[in-house]
N, C-alpha and C positions, 0 to 999 in steps of 0.2 A: 630367514632364508630368502634369497632373491633368485628367481629363475630367469635365465636368459634362454635363447634358442639352443645353445650348445653347452652352456655352463650353468652352474649353481654357485652363487656367492653365499658363503655361510660365515658365521662368526668365527673369529680367531680363537683358538683354544690352546691350552697348555701342550697338548699332544702335537701341535704344529711347530713348536720351537725348533726342533732339529731340521725339519724340512726347510724352514726359513733360513737357517744358518747355511745349509748346503747350497741353496739357491744364491744367497748373497755372496758366497765364496766361490761360486762356479767361475772358472777362468774366462768363459765366454761372456759372462755378465759383468765382471769386475770393471771393465772399461766404461760401463754405462752408469756406474755409481758415482755419487759425489763424495767418495772416499776411496782411497787406494789400499786401505789396510784390510787384511783378512779379519773376519769376525770370529772371536772365540766363543766357546759354549757359554761362558759367564757373560760375555758382552751381548750375545744374542738373548740370553735370559733377561738381562737388564733392559734391552730394547723392548722385549715382550711385556715386561712388567710396567715399563713407562707407558706404552701405548694402551695396554689393557686397562690402566687406571686413568687414562687421559680423556676427559670429556670433550676435548677439542679435536679428537681423532677417532676414526672408525676404520678398522682393518678387516677385510674380508679375505678368506681363503677361497680360491677359485678351484672348483672341482668340475671334472668333465662328466659326461653322461654315465661313465662307469664308477663314479665317485672317487676317482683318482685325483689327488692334489696336483694341480698343474701350475699354480702360482698364487700370487696375492695381489690385491689392489687396496688402495688406501685413500681416504679422505682425511686431510690433516689441516691444521691451522684453521679449523672451522670458526668462522666469524659470523655469529648469528645476527648481530646488529646490521652489518653490511651485506648479509646473506651471500657469503662467498666461502670457498674452500679450495685448497690446493689438492690436486689429485695425482696419483701415481700408480704404476703397474709394474710388476715383475713377473715374468713368465719363464718357466723351466725351458731351457734351450731345446730340449728334446720334444717339447710340445708346441713350439713355434711353427707358424705356417699352417695351422689347422683351423684358424678362425676363432680360437679361444680368447685371445687378447682383445680383439675387436668386440666380440660379444660381451666379454666381461666389462669392458669400459663403457659400452652402451648401457648395460644393466646398471652400472654404478651411476652413470649420468641420469638415468631415469629415477633411480632412488634419490639422488641428490636434488633434482629439480621437483619431482612429484611428492616425495615424502618429507624431505628436509626443507622444502620451500626455498631452495637456494636461487639466487639471481645470476651468479657467475661462478664458474669453475675455471681454474687456471693450473698450469703446469710449467715445469722447467725441464728442458731437454737439451742435450748436447747438440750443437749444430751438425756434427758429423754423423749423428744417428738419423740418417735420412729415412730409413725404414719406419721408425717410430713417428717421425714428423709426417710422413705420408699417411699413416693410419690416422693420426690425430686430425689431419686436414679432411680425410674422408668422413670423419665423425662430426665435422663442422667447426673444429677449433680454428681460430685465426691467429696468425703471428702478430704479436703485439709489441714485441721489442726484442732487443738483443743485448746481452751483456758481453761486451767484447773482451776476449782474453781473460775471462773471469775465473778459470779453473786450470790449475797446473797439474798435469798428469802425463806420464810416459814421455818425460823430458820436453814437453811443450805446453803452451797455453792453448786453451780451447774456449770458444765462444759458447754461451748458453742462450738458447732461444726461449723466450717467454711466450706461451700460447694461452688463449682463453676461449671460452664459449659462454654466451649469455643465454639465459632462459628463453628469450624470444627467438634466438637463432636455433636453439634445440627444438622448439615447438614447430618451427617451419619444416 
């Protein structure tokens, strides 16, 4: 368990599978996913089993001070040789704007840099997701590149922004 100021990150458990499916299928969140397809119960179960058994990924459930599940965060594509990982965050739309996402990401970054000894964390975000990009920049992430028209959704192509933060930048 990892404590932040507003949230607790705890291990992903079997009891979380349905919450994950509901969040991943939420209409307000679908446009931010790198898939346009709804997730079935069986599909969500497979996702859970893949990540639960993957030594290259760590998924945390985000709980608020009332121990209510408000989202999840992930370290994936863990590369111990190069000391880097891709990070991601999904937050229940009803819980957005309360500081949970920023606190959860900060807690995840502390875990990655201090406990896993990572050197670099990176993420991919749609260029139109200005709110998320702003939060990542506030946490110290820097824009590193742009994949132009790399994802087709809602009848148009979208750019994907690659952002990263180095251990030295986080320690500042």
